[in-house]
N, CA, C and O atoms as a printed pandas DataFrame, in Angstrom:
     atom_number atom_name residue_name chain_id  residue_number  x_coord  y_coord  z_coord
0              1         N          MET        A               1   10.559   -4.782  -17.485
1              2        CA          MET        A               1    9.509   -4.818  -16.466
2              3         C          MET        A               1    9.830   -5.941  -15.475
3              4         O          MET        A               1   10.313   -7.005  -15.861
4              5         N          THR        A               2    9.553   -5.687  -14.202
5              6        CA          THR        A               2    9.767   -6.710  -13.171
6              7         C          THR        A               2    8.404   -7.168  -12.652
7              8         O          THR        A               2    7.367   -6.644  -13.061
8              9         N          ASP        A               3    8.416   -8.141  -11.756
9             10        CA          ASP        A               3    7.170   -8.618  -11.139
10            11         C          ASP        A               3    6.865   -7.882   -9.841
11            12         O          ASP        A               3    5.921   -8.235   -9.134
12            13         N          THR        A               4    7.657   -6.863   -9.526
13            14        CA          THR        A               4    7.427   -6.108   -8.301
14            15         C          THR        A               4    6.601   -4.859   -8.615
15            16         O          THR        A               4    6.523   -4.409   -9.758
16            17         N          CYS        A               5    5.992   -4.318   -7.567
17            18        CA          CYS        A               5    5.176   -3.123   -7.756
18            19         C          CYS        A               5    5.147   -2.301   -6.482
19            20         O          CYS        A               5    5.519   -2.761   -5.402
20            21         N          LEU        A               6    4.695   -1.078   -6.645
21            22        CA          LEU        A               6    4.480   -0.160   -5.538
22            23         C          LEU        A               6    2.986    0.143   -5.520
23            24         O          LEU        A               6    2.425    0.571   -6.529
24            25         N          ILE        A               7    2.355   -0.074   -4.399
25            26        CA          ILE        A               7    0.928    0.223   -4.244
26            27         C          ILE        A               7    0.812    1.400   -3.294
27            28         O          ILE        A               7    1.451    1.432   -2.243
28            29         N          VAL        A               8   -0.007    2.363   -3.675
29            30        CA          VAL        A               8   -0.175    3.580   -2.881
30            31         C          VAL        A               8   -1.620    3.666   -2.403
31            32         O          VAL        A               8   -2.559    3.402   -3.154
32            33         N          THR        A               9   -1.772    4.040   -1.140
33            34        CA          THR        A               9   -3.084    4.353   -0.596
34            35         C          THR        A               9   -2.915    5.482    0.414
35            36         O          THR        A               9   -1.813    5.716    0.911
36            37         N          THR        A              10   -3.994    6.174    0.715
37            38        CA          THR        A              10   -3.974    7.200    1.747
38            39         C          THR        A              10   -5.034    6.859    2.784
39            40         O          THR        A              10   -6.055    6.245    2.477
40            41         N          CYS        A              11   -4.766    7.272    4.018
41            42        CA          CYS        A              11   -5.675    7.005    5.141
42            43         C          CYS        A              11   -5.953    8.304    5.881
43            44         O          CYS        A              11   -5.182    9.260    5.800
44            45         N          GLY        A              12   -7.051    8.321    6.593
45            46        CA          GLY        A              12   -7.429    9.502    7.348
46            47         C          GLY        A              12   -6.757    9.620    8.700
47            48         O          GLY        A              12   -6.831   10.667    9.342
48            49         N          SER        A              13   -6.092    8.540    9.146
49            50        CA          SER        A              13   -5.427    8.584   10.446
50            51         C          SER        A              13   -4.206    7.675   10.451
51            52         O          SER        A              13   -4.120    6.726    9.673
52            53         N          GLU        A              14   -3.274    7.975   11.330
53            54        CA          GLU        A              14   -2.089    7.137   11.482
54            55         C          GLU        A              14   -2.485    5.767   12.036
55            56         O          GLU        A              14   -1.860    4.760   11.701
56            57         N          GLU        A              15   -3.497    5.725   12.863
57            58        CA          GLU        A              15   -3.964    4.451   13.425
58            59         C          GLU        A              15   -4.414    3.497   12.310
59            60         O          GLU        A              15   -4.031    2.327   12.305
60            61         N          THR        A              16   -5.213    3.986   11.382
61            62        CA          THR        A              16   -5.648    3.153   10.254
62            63         C          THR        A              16   -4.455    2.739    9.404
63            64         O          THR        A              16   -4.360    1.586    8.983
64            65         N          ALA        A              17   -3.544    3.675    9.151
65            66        CA          ALA        A              17   -2.351    3.377    8.352
66            67         C          ALA        A              17   -1.524    2.270    8.998
67            68         O          ALA        A              17   -1.083    1.349    8.312
68            69         N          LEU        A              18   -1.312    2.351   10.300
69            70        CA          LEU        A              18   -0.528    1.333   11.011
70            71         C          LEU        A              18   -1.235   -0.020   11.015
71            72         O          LEU        A              18   -0.582   -1.057   10.906
72            73         N          THR        A              19   -2.541   -0.019   11.136
73            74        CA          THR        A              19   -3.311   -1.268   11.105
74            75         C          THR        A              19   -3.160   -1.955    9.748
75            76         O          THR        A              19   -2.934   -3.164    9.683
76            77         N          ILE        A              20   -3.285   -1.192    8.676
77            78        CA          ILE        A              20   -3.150   -1.745    7.328
78            79         C          ILE        A              20   -1.714   -2.224    7.091
79            80         O          ILE        A              20   -1.505   -3.326    6.584
80            81         N          ALA        A              21   -0.735   -1.410    7.453
81            82        CA          ALA        A              21    0.673   -1.768    7.255
82            83         C          ALA        A              21    1.021   -3.053    7.997
83            84         O          ALA        A              21    1.645   -3.950    7.430
84            85         N          ALA        A              22    0.622   -3.143    9.253
85            86        CA          ALA        A              22    0.929   -4.335   10.048
86            87         C          ALA        A              22    0.271   -5.574    9.466
87            88         O          ALA        A              22    0.891   -6.636    9.407
88            89         N          SER        A              23   -0.961   -5.454    9.043
89            90        CA          SER        A              23   -1.663   -6.591    8.461
90            91         C          SER        A              23   -0.950   -7.084    7.203
91            92         O          SER        A              23   -0.760   -8.288    7.029
92            93         N          LEU        A              24   -0.559   -6.171    6.334
93            94        CA          LEU        A              24    0.081   -6.553    5.074
94            95         C          LEU        A              24    1.443   -7.201    5.290
95            96         O          LEU        A              24    1.740   -8.232    4.686
96            97         N          VAL        A              25    2.269   -6.611    6.138
97            98        CA          VAL        A              25    3.617   -7.141    6.363
98            99         C          VAL        A              25    3.570   -8.401    7.222
99           100         O          VAL        A              25    4.245   -9.383    6.912
100          101         N          ASP        A              26    2.793   -8.386    8.282
101          102        CA          ASP        A              26    2.738   -9.543    9.189
102          103         C          ASP        A              26    2.185  -10.790    8.515
103          104         O          ASP        A              26    2.568  -11.906    8.866
104          105         N          GLN        A              27    1.286  -10.610    7.549
105          106        CA          GLN        A              27    0.733  -11.757    6.828
106          107         C          GLN        A              27    1.558  -12.127    5.593
107          108         O          GLN        A              27    1.266  -13.120    4.926
108          109         N          GLY        A              28    2.577  -11.339    5.291
109          110        CA          GLY        A              28    3.464  -11.656    4.187
110          111         C          GLY        A              28    2.994  -11.209    2.822
111          112         O          GLY        A              28    3.497  -11.699    1.811
112          113         N          PHE        A              29    2.046  -10.296    2.764
113          114        CA          PHE        A              29    1.566   -9.815    1.471
114          115         C          PHE        A              29    2.354   -8.604    0.974
115          116         O          PHE        A              29    2.194   -8.190   -0.175
116          117         N          ALA        A              30    3.200   -8.035    1.829
117          118        CA          ALA        A              30    4.082   -6.931    1.456
118          119         C          ALA        A              30    5.407   -7.100    2.181
119          120         O          ALA        A              30    5.452   -7.592    3.308
120          121         N          ALA        A              31    6.483   -6.689    1.524
121          122        CA          ALA        A              31    7.801   -6.753    2.145
122          123         C          ALA        A              31    8.020   -5.568    3.081
123          124         O          ALA        A              31    8.692   -5.684    4.106
124          125         N          CYS        A              32    7.441   -4.427    2.712
125          126        CA          CYS        A              32    7.653   -3.187    3.463
126          127         C          CYS        A              32    6.524   -2.225    3.162
127          128         O          CYS        A              32    6.000   -2.194    2.049
128          129         N          VAL        A              33    6.152   -1.438    4.160
129          130        CA          VAL        A              33    5.194   -0.357    3.959
130          131         C          VAL        A              33    5.790    0.907    4.569
131          132         O          VAL        A              33    6.037    0.970    5.773
132          133         N          ASN        A              34    6.017    1.910    3.729
133          134        CA          ASN        A              34    6.446    3.214    4.226
134          135         C          ASN        A              34    5.206    4.004    4.596
135          136         O          ASN        A              34    4.227    4.028    3.850
136          137         N          ILE        A              35    5.251    4.648    5.750
137          138        CA          ILE        A              35    4.131    5.456    6.240
138          139         C          ILE        A              35    4.594    6.913    6.261
139          140         O          ILE        A              35    5.478    7.294    7.029
140          141         N          LEU        A              36    3.976    7.711    5.400
141          142        CA          LEU        A              36    4.341    9.119    5.291
142          143         C          LEU        A              36    3.244    9.955    5.949
143          144         O          LEU        A              36    2.169   10.124    5.373
144          145         N          PRO        A              37    3.503   10.477    7.142
145          146        CA          PRO        A              37    2.464   11.213    7.865
146          147         C          PRO        A              37    2.263   12.620    7.325
147          148         O          PRO        A              37    3.125   13.195    6.661
148          149         N          SER        A              38    1.113   13.137    7.633
149          150        CA          SER        A              38    0.804   14.550    7.455
150          151         C          SER        A              38    0.999   15.074    6.031
151          152         O          SER        A              38    1.756   16.018    5.801
152          153         N          ILE        A              39    0.305   14.447    5.086
153          154        CA          ILE        A              39    0.245   15.021    3.746
154          155         C          ILE        A              39   -1.094   15.733    3.618
155          156         O          ILE        A              39   -2.045   15.396    4.323
156          157         N          LYS        A              40   -1.173   16.680    2.754
157          158        CA          LYS        A              40   -2.437   17.373    2.513
158          159         C          LYS        A              40   -2.985   16.925    1.175
159          160         O          LYS        A              40   -2.249   16.847    0.191
160          161         N          SER        A              41   -4.268   16.631    1.134
161          162        CA          SER        A              41   -4.934   16.231   -0.096
162          163         C          SER        A              41   -6.074   17.193   -0.375
163          164         O          SER        A              41   -6.925   17.438    0.481
164          165         N          TYR        A              42   -6.080   17.728   -1.568
165          166        CA          TYR        A              42   -7.135   18.618   -2.035
166          167         C          TYR        A              42   -7.838   17.877   -3.159
167          168         O          TYR        A              42   -7.216   17.552   -4.171
168          169         N          TYR        A              43   -9.124   17.606   -2.994
169          170        CA          TYR        A              43   -9.817   16.734   -3.938
170          171         C          TYR        A              43  -11.298   17.090   -4.035
171          172         O          TYR        A              43  -11.835   17.838   -3.219
172          173         N          PHE        A              44  -11.939   16.529   -5.059
173          174        CA          PHE        A              44  -13.361   16.718   -5.307
174          175         C          PHE        A              44  -14.086   15.435   -4.938
175          176         O          PHE        A              44  -13.723   14.363   -5.423
176          177         N          PHE        A              45  -15.118   15.522   -4.076
177          178        CA          PHE        A              45  -15.873   14.341   -3.653
178          179         C          PHE        A              45  -17.286   14.757   -3.278
179          180         O          PHE        A              45  -17.492   15.705   -2.520
180          181         N          LYS        A              46  -18.255   14.030   -3.822
181          182        CA          LYS        A              46  -19.674   14.273   -3.537
182          183         C          LYS        A              46  -20.078   15.733   -3.761
183          184         O          LYS        A              46  -20.755   16.344   -2.934
184          185         N          GLY        A              47  -19.643   16.271   -4.901
185          186        CA          GLY        A              47  -20.070   17.605   -5.297
186          187         C          GLY        A              47  -19.340   18.753   -4.647
187          188         O          GLY        A              47  -19.700   19.909   -4.868
188          189         N          GLU        A              48  -18.320   18.473   -3.849
189          190        CA          GLU        A              48  -17.598   19.545   -3.157
190          191         C          GLU        A              48  -16.103   19.308   -3.198
191          192         O          GLU        A              48  -15.637   18.172   -3.287
192          193         N          THR        A              49  -15.353   20.413   -3.131
193          194        CA          THR        A              49  -13.912   20.270   -2.964
194          195         C          THR        A              49  -13.607   20.140   -1.480
195          196         O          THR        A              49  -14.274   20.737   -0.635
196          197         N          GLN        A              50  -12.600   19.358   -1.185
197          198        CA          GLN        A              50  -12.212   19.057    0.191
198          199         C          GLN        A              50  -10.716   19.297    0.361
199          200         O          GLN        A              50   -9.953   19.158   -0.595
200          201         N          LEU        A              51  -10.300   19.649    1.547
201          202        CA          LEU        A              51   -8.889   19.726    1.925
202          203         C          LEU        A              51   -8.755   18.973    3.232
203          204         O          LEU        A              51   -9.323   19.370    4.250
204          205         N          ASP        A              52   -7.994   17.872    3.201
205          206        CA          ASP        A              52   -7.822   17.045    4.392
206          207         C          ASP        A              52   -6.360   16.693    4.598
207          208         O          ASP        A              52   -5.569   16.658    3.656
208          209         N          GLU        A              53   -6.023   16.432    5.853
209          210        CA          GLU        A              53   -4.715   15.893    6.185
210          211         C          GLU        A              53   -4.833   14.383    6.169
211          212         O          GLU        A              53   -5.760   13.820    6.751
212          213         N          GLU        A              54   -3.894   13.727    5.504
213          214        CA          GLU        A              54   -3.927   12.273    5.382
214          215         C          GLU        A              54   -2.552   11.679    5.671
215          216         O          GLU        A              54   -1.564   12.392    5.844
216          217         N          VAL        A              55   -2.527   10.362    5.716
217          218        CA          VAL        A              55   -1.302    9.595    5.877
218          219         C          VAL        A              55   -1.185    8.719    4.632
219          220         O          VAL        A              55   -2.132    8.018    4.276
220          221         N          MET        A              56   -0.034    8.755    3.974
221          222        CA          MET        A              56    0.151    7.961    2.752
222          223         C          MET        A              56    0.931    6.689    3.064
223          224         O          MET        A              56    1.893    6.702    3.831
224          225         N          LEU        A              57    0.497    5.593    2.453
225          226        CA          LEU        A              57    1.217    4.328    2.541
226          227         C          LEU        A              57    1.817    4.013    1.185
227          228         O          LEU        A              57    1.143    4.117    0.160
228          229         N          MET        A              58    3.087    3.627    1.179
229          230        CA          MET        A              58    3.767    3.148   -0.019
230          231         C          MET        A              58    4.128    1.681    0.248
231          232         O          MET        A              58    5.001    1.375    1.060
232          233         N          ILE        A              59    3.440    0.799   -0.450
233          234        CA          ILE        A              59    3.498   -0.632   -0.176
234          235         C          ILE        A              59    4.354   -1.309   -1.234
235          236         O          ILE        A              59    4.059   -1.225   -2.426
236          237         N          LYS        A              60    5.424   -1.987   -0.794
237          238        CA          LYS        A              60    6.322   -2.686   -1.715
238          239         C          LYS        A              60    5.977   -4.171   -1.700
239          240         O          LYS        A              60    6.036   -4.827   -0.660
240          241         N          THR        A              61    5.616   -4.689   -2.876
241          242        CA          THR        A              61    5.175   -6.078   -2.975
242          243         C          THR        A              61    5.364   -6.579   -4.404
243          244         O          THR        A              61    6.060   -5.947   -5.200
244          245         N          THR        A              62    4.752   -7.702   -4.726
245          246        CA          THR        A              62    4.782   -8.226   -6.092
246          247         C          THR        A              62    3.414   -8.025   -6.738
247          248         O          THR        A              62    2.398   -7.912   -6.052
248          249         N          SER        A              63    3.408   -7.982   -8.057
249          250        CA          SER        A              63    2.152   -7.799   -8.797
250          251         C          SER        A              63    1.152   -8.903   -8.473
251          252         O          SER        A              63   -0.055   -8.664   -8.437
252          253         N          GLU        A              64    1.647  -10.093   -8.242
253          254        CA          GLU        A              64    0.802  -11.241   -7.907
254          255         C          GLU        A              64   -0.012  -11.000   -6.632
255          256         O          GLU        A              64   -1.108  -11.542   -6.483
256          257         N          MET        A              65    0.513  -10.204   -5.731
257          258        CA          MET        A              65   -0.155   -9.948   -4.447
258          259         C          MET        A              65   -1.184   -8.818   -4.522
259          260         O          MET        A              65   -1.907   -8.589   -3.552
260          261         N          PHE        A              66   -1.266   -8.108   -5.650
261          262        CA          PHE        A              66   -2.173   -6.956   -5.727
262          263         C          PHE        A              66   -3.607   -7.283   -5.303
263          264         O          PHE        A              66   -4.171   -6.526   -4.513
264          265         N          PRO        A              67   -4.227   -8.363   -5.780
265          266        CA          PRO        A              67   -5.617   -8.619   -5.367
266          267         C          PRO        A              67   -5.763   -8.764   -3.851
267          268         O          PRO        A              67   -6.728   -8.260   -3.276
268          269         N          LYS        A              68   -4.829   -9.440   -3.204
269          270        CA          LYS        A              68   -4.923   -9.641   -1.755
270          271         C          LYS        A              68   -4.651   -8.328   -1.009
271          272         O          LYS        A              68   -5.335   -8.009   -0.036
272          273         N          VAL        A              69   -3.659   -7.578   -1.467
273          274        CA          VAL        A              69   -3.362   -6.282   -0.847
274          275         C          VAL        A              69   -4.569   -5.354   -0.968
275          276         O          VAL        A              69   -4.950   -4.692   -0.002
276          277         N          SER        A              70   -5.161   -5.310   -2.148
277          278        CA          SER        A              70   -6.338   -4.481   -2.372
278          279         C          SER        A              70   -7.496   -4.899   -1.460
279          280         O          SER        A              70   -8.196   -4.050   -0.909
280          281         N          GLU        A              71   -7.687   -6.188   -1.307
281          282        CA          GLU        A              71   -8.757   -6.703   -0.434
282          283         C          GLU        A              71   -8.532   -6.298    1.024
283          284         O          GLU        A              71   -9.466   -5.874    1.705
284          285         N          ILE        A              72   -7.301   -6.428    1.496
285          286        CA          ILE        A              72   -6.996   -6.072    2.889
286          287         C          ILE        A              72   -7.177   -4.566    3.109
287          288         O          ILE        A              72   -7.747   -4.151    4.118
288          289         N          ILE        A              73   -6.695   -3.754    2.174
289          290        CA          ILE        A              73   -6.882   -2.307    2.307
290          291         C          ILE        A              73   -8.372   -1.982    2.379
291          292         O          ILE        A              73   -8.802   -1.227    3.251
292          293         N          THR        A              74   -9.147   -2.541    1.479
293          294        CA          THR        A              74  -10.586   -2.275    1.446
294          295         C          THR        A              74  -11.268   -2.715    2.737
295          296         O          THR        A              74  -12.123   -2.002    3.262
296          297         N          ASP        A              75  -10.899   -3.877    3.247
297          298        CA          ASP        A              75  -11.511   -4.400    4.475
298          299         C          ASP        A              75  -11.192   -3.564    5.710
299          300         O          ASP        A              75  -12.038   -3.404    6.589
300          301         N          LEU        A              76   -9.968   -3.029    5.779
301          302        CA          LEU        A              76   -9.535   -2.319    6.992
302          303         C          LEU        A              76   -9.678   -0.798    6.907
303          304         O          LEU        A              76   -9.516   -0.100    7.908
304          305         N          HIS        A              77   -9.976   -0.296    5.733
305          306        CA          HIS        A              77  -10.012    1.143    5.507
306          307         C          HIS        A              77  -11.301    1.755    6.037
307          308         O          HIS        A              77  -12.339    1.097    6.112
308          309         N          THR        A              78  -11.209    3.032    6.401
309          310        CA          THR        A              78  -12.384    3.753    6.904
310          311         C          THR        A              78  -13.072    4.573    5.818
311          312         O          THR        A              78  -14.175    5.074    6.035
312          313         N          TYR        A              79  -12.439    4.718    4.650
313          314        CA          TYR        A              79  -13.014    5.523    3.579
314          315         C          TYR        A              79  -14.050    4.730    2.792
315          316         O          TYR        A              79  -13.942    3.514    2.634
316          317         N          GLU        A              80  -15.045    5.444    2.308
317          318        CA          GLU        A              80  -16.067    4.853    1.439
318          319         C          GLU        A              80  -15.437    4.347    0.134
319          320         O          GLU        A              80  -15.783    3.271   -0.355
320          321         N          ILE        A              81  -14.512    5.135   -0.419
321          322        CA          ILE        A              81  -13.807    4.760   -1.647
322          323         C          ILE        A              81  -12.303    4.952   -1.404
323          324         O          ILE        A              81  -11.767    6.024   -1.686
324          325         N          PRO        A              82  -11.622    3.928   -0.887
325          326        CA          PRO        A              82  -10.188    4.107   -0.634
326          327         C          PRO        A              82   -9.384    4.185   -1.929
327          328         O          PRO        A              82   -9.686    3.510   -2.913
328          329         N          GLU        A              83   -8.373    5.010   -1.900
329          330        CA          GLU        A              83   -7.427    5.100   -3.011
330          331         C          GLU        A              83   -6.564    3.845   -2.983
331          332         O          GLU        A              83   -5.932    3.550   -1.968
332          333         N          ILE        A              84   -6.532    3.108   -4.080
333          334        CA          ILE        A              84   -5.658    1.942   -4.208
334          335         C          ILE        A              84   -5.101    1.978   -5.629
335          336         O          ILE        A              84   -5.798    1.645   -6.588
336          337         N          LEU        A              85   -3.852    2.379   -5.753
337          338        CA          LEU        A              85   -3.212    2.504   -7.053
338          339         C          LEU        A              85   -1.960    1.634   -7.087
339          340         O          LEU        A              85   -1.150    1.680   -6.162
340          341         N          MET        A              86   -1.795    0.843   -8.144
341          342        CA          MET        A              86   -0.618    0.009   -8.305
342          343         C          MET        A              86    0.252    0.567   -9.421
343          344         O          MET        A              86   -0.226    0.868  -10.515
344          345         N          PHE        A              87    1.541    0.700   -9.121
345          346        CA          PHE        A              87    2.516    1.156  -10.100
346          347         C          PHE        A              87    3.533    0.044  -10.316
347          348         O          PHE        A              87    4.310   -0.262   -9.412
348          349         N          PRO        A              88    3.540   -0.566  -11.499
349          350        CA          PRO        A              88    4.545   -1.599  -11.773
350          351         C          PRO        A              88    5.951   -0.996  -11.732
351          352         O          PRO        A              88    6.157    0.142  -12.153
352          353         N          VAL        A              89    6.896   -1.752  -11.230
353          354        CA          VAL        A              89    8.293   -1.315  -11.187
354          355         C          VAL        A              89    8.962   -1.807  -12.467
355          356         O          VAL        A              89    9.085   -3.013  -12.682
356          357         N          SER        A              90    9.389   -0.886  -13.306
357          358        CA          SER        A              90   10.010   -1.293  -14.566
358          359         C          SER        A              90   11.487   -1.637  -14.373
359          360         O          SER        A              90   12.013   -2.512  -15.061
360          361         N          GLN        A              91   12.152   -0.961  -13.450
361          362        CA          GLN        A              91   13.550   -1.236  -13.147
362          363         C          GLN        A              91   13.825   -0.881  -11.704
363          364         O          GLN        A              91   13.113   -0.078  -11.102
364          365         N          GLY        A              92   14.873   -1.492  -11.149
365          366        CA          GLY        A              92   15.271   -1.170   -9.792
366          367         C          GLY        A              92   16.534   -1.924   -9.432
367          368         O          GLY        A              92   17.022   -2.747  -10.207
368          369         N          SER        A              93   17.050   -1.647   -8.276
369          370        CA          SER        A              93   18.213   -2.360   -7.768
370          371         C          SER        A              93   17.844   -3.840   -7.635
371          372         O          SER        A              93   16.923   -4.187   -6.895
372          373         N          GLU        A              94   18.557   -4.704   -8.345
373          374        CA          GLU        A              94   18.207   -6.129   -8.342
374          375         C          GLU        A              94   18.260   -6.742   -6.940
375          376         O          GLU        A              94   17.380   -7.535   -6.604
376          377         N          PRO        A              95   19.260   -6.408   -6.105
377          378        CA          PRO        A              95   19.234   -6.956   -4.740
378          379         C          PRO        A              95   17.977   -6.530   -3.959
379          380         O          PRO        A              95   17.416   -7.319   -3.198
380          381         N          PHE        A              96   17.544   -5.277   -4.155
381          382        CA          PHE        A              96   16.342   -4.801   -3.465
382          383         C          PHE        A              96   15.093   -5.504   -3.989
383          384         O          PHE        A              96   14.234   -5.911   -3.207
384          385         N          LEU        A              97   14.991   -5.648   -5.310
385          386        CA          LEU        A              97   13.841   -6.347   -5.895
386          387         C          LEU        A              97   13.811   -7.807   -5.453
387          388         O          LEU        A              97   12.740   -8.353   -5.188
388          389         N          ASP        A              98   14.976   -8.440   -5.373
389          390        CA          ASP        A              98   15.054   -9.828   -4.881
390          391         C          ASP        A              98   14.591   -9.917   -3.430
391          392         O          ASP        A              98   13.926  -10.876   -3.039
392          393         N          TRP        A              99   14.950   -8.904   -2.631
393          394        CA          TRP        A              99   14.518   -8.884   -1.226
394          395         C          TRP        A              99   12.994   -8.790   -1.145
395          396         O          TRP        A              99   12.375   -9.482   -0.336
396          397         N          ILE        A             100   12.389   -7.944   -1.972
397          398        CA          ILE        A             100   10.919   -7.837   -1.983
398          399         C          ILE        A             100   10.316   -9.196   -2.321
399          400         O          ILE        A             100    9.447   -9.692   -1.605
400          401         N          ARG        A             101   10.782   -9.795   -3.417
401          402        CA          ARG        A             101   10.243  -11.102   -3.848
402          403         C          ARG        A             101   10.399  -12.148   -2.753
403          404         O          ARG        A             101    9.451  -12.862   -2.424
404          405         N          GLY        A             102   11.591  -12.232   -2.196
405          406        CA          GLY        A             102   11.861  -13.238   -1.171
406          407         C          GLY        A             102   11.045  -13.023    0.089
407          408         O          GLY        A             102   10.549  -13.980    0.683
408          409         N          SER        A             103   10.905  -11.778    0.497
409          410        CA          SER        A             103   10.139  -11.468    1.712
410          411         C          SER        A             103    8.670  -11.812    1.539
411          412         O          SER        A             103    8.044  -12.361    2.446
412          413         N          VAL        A             104    8.117  -11.487    0.369
413          414        CA          VAL        A             104    6.698  -11.751    0.113
414          415         C          VAL        A             104    6.457  -13.242   -0.008
415          416         O          VAL        A             104    5.538  -13.768    0.622
416          417         N          ARG        A             105    7.258  -13.936   -0.802
417          418        CA          ARG        A             105    7.077  -15.386   -0.983
418          419         C          ARG        A             105    7.237  -16.143    0.318
419          420         O          ARG        A             105    6.426  -17.004    0.659
420          421         N          GLN        A             106    8.296  -15.810    1.041
421          422        CA          GLN        A             106    8.603  -16.516    2.282
422          423         C          GLN        A             106    7.485  -16.351    3.307
423          424         O          GLN        A             106    7.068  -17.327    3.931
424          425         N          ARG        A             107    7.006  -15.140    3.480
425          426        CA          ARG        A             107    5.983  -14.874    4.503
426          427         C          ARG        A             107    4.597  -15.338    4.065
427          428         O          ARG        A             107    3.837  -15.862    4.880
428          429         N          ALA        A             108    4.256  -15.152    2.785
429          430        CA          ALA        A             108    2.919  -15.500    2.312
430          431         C          ALA        A             108    2.719  -17.006    2.273
431          432         O          ALA        A             108    1.589  -17.482    2.380
432          433         N          SER        A             109    3.804  -17.764    2.120
433          434        CA          SER        A             109    3.669  -19.219    2.061
434          435         C          SER        A             109    3.813  -19.869    3.426
435          436         O          SER        A             109    3.602  -21.074    3.565
436          437         N          ALA        A             110    4.171  -19.084    4.437
437          438        CA          ALA        A             110    4.382  -19.643    5.794
438          439         C          ALA        A             110    3.068  -19.997    6.469
439          440         O          ALA        A             110    3.066  -20.474    7.604
């Protein structure tokens, strides 16, 4: 197991996704955010099934940053209940994992 993680969230618009991504990377709480446009989500909410087009964010950071990342997503999100899921990285390319750690530490402490 490593100290890095992947956090996933979905947004209702590219504008919201870009706002969240910029906030996380610019403040140093994430090394990178991939923005995957135009996914379809079929889900159950408030007694009904829904089909919506969404934008997915894949946030690369450290486990230590999860509380702050979650707070920023919640603050900037337009959804009543935003999806915020953290997946610990058990293995990965060590140079890439080092880059994540270094990018997050360097920016978050600046």
